[in-house]
C-alpha positions in Angstrom: -5.2 -10.3 1.5 -6.2 -8.1 -1.3 -4.5 -4.7 -1.2 -6.0 -1.5 -2.3 -7.0 -0.3 -5.7 -4.4 1.9 -7.4 -4.0 3.4 -10.8 -3.1 -0.1 -12.0 -5.9 -1.9 -10.3 -6.0 -4.4 -7.4 -2.8 -5.5 -5.6 -2.9 -9.0 -4.0 -0.7 -9.4 -1.0 -0.5 -12.8 0.9 -0.7 -12.7 4.7 2.8 -12.4 6.3 4.4 -11.5 3.0 5.3 -8.2 1.4 4.9 -6.6 -2.0 6.8 -3.7 -3.4 4.8 -0.9 -5.1 6.7 1.5 -7.3 5.2 5.0 -7.7 5.6 7.4 -10.6 5.6 10.4 -8.2 7.2 10.8 -4.7 4.9 9.9 -1.8 4.6 12.0 1.3 1.8 10.1 3.2 0.4 6.6 2.9 -2.9 5.7 4.6 -4.2 2.1 5.0 -8.0 1.8 5.2 -7.9 -1.2 7.6 -4.5 -1.6 9.4 -5.6 -5.0 10.7 -5.4 -6.4 7.1 -2.3 -4.6 5.7 0.5 -2.3 6.7 2.5 0.1 4.5 6.0 1.5 4.9 7.6 4.1 2.7 11.1 2.7 1.7 12.0 5.8 -0.3 10.0 8.6 -2.0 8.8 6.3 -4.9 8.8 2.9 -3.2 6.2 1.6 -0.8 6.2 -1.9 0.8 2.8 -3.4 1.6 2.7 -6.2 4.1 -0.3 -8.5 4.5 -1.3 -8.8 8.2 -4.7 -10.5 8.0 -7.4 -11.9 5.7 -9.7 -9.6 3.9 -9.8 -6.6 1.7 -8.7 -3.0 2.3 -7.5 0.0 0.4 -4.6 2.4 0.6 -4.2 6.0 -0.4 -0.9 7.6 -1.3 -0.6 11.4 -1.1 2.2 13.5 -2.5 3.3 16.9 -1.1 0.8 18.8 -3.4 -2.2 16.9 -1.9 
């Protein structure tokens, strides 16, 4: 599973495994483009855990309170 593009580029997440993404700003909302491929959970304001659920490519969008 290839996770979404971010400011740093593509994030690769293997199916049934998780990857921690550290943010420079606090997140308020995380949206996954295709939830059949990946899932996201906000651990704390600056840490997101992306879990691979299926094969394919998707994206994710992180919004802060100002967005």
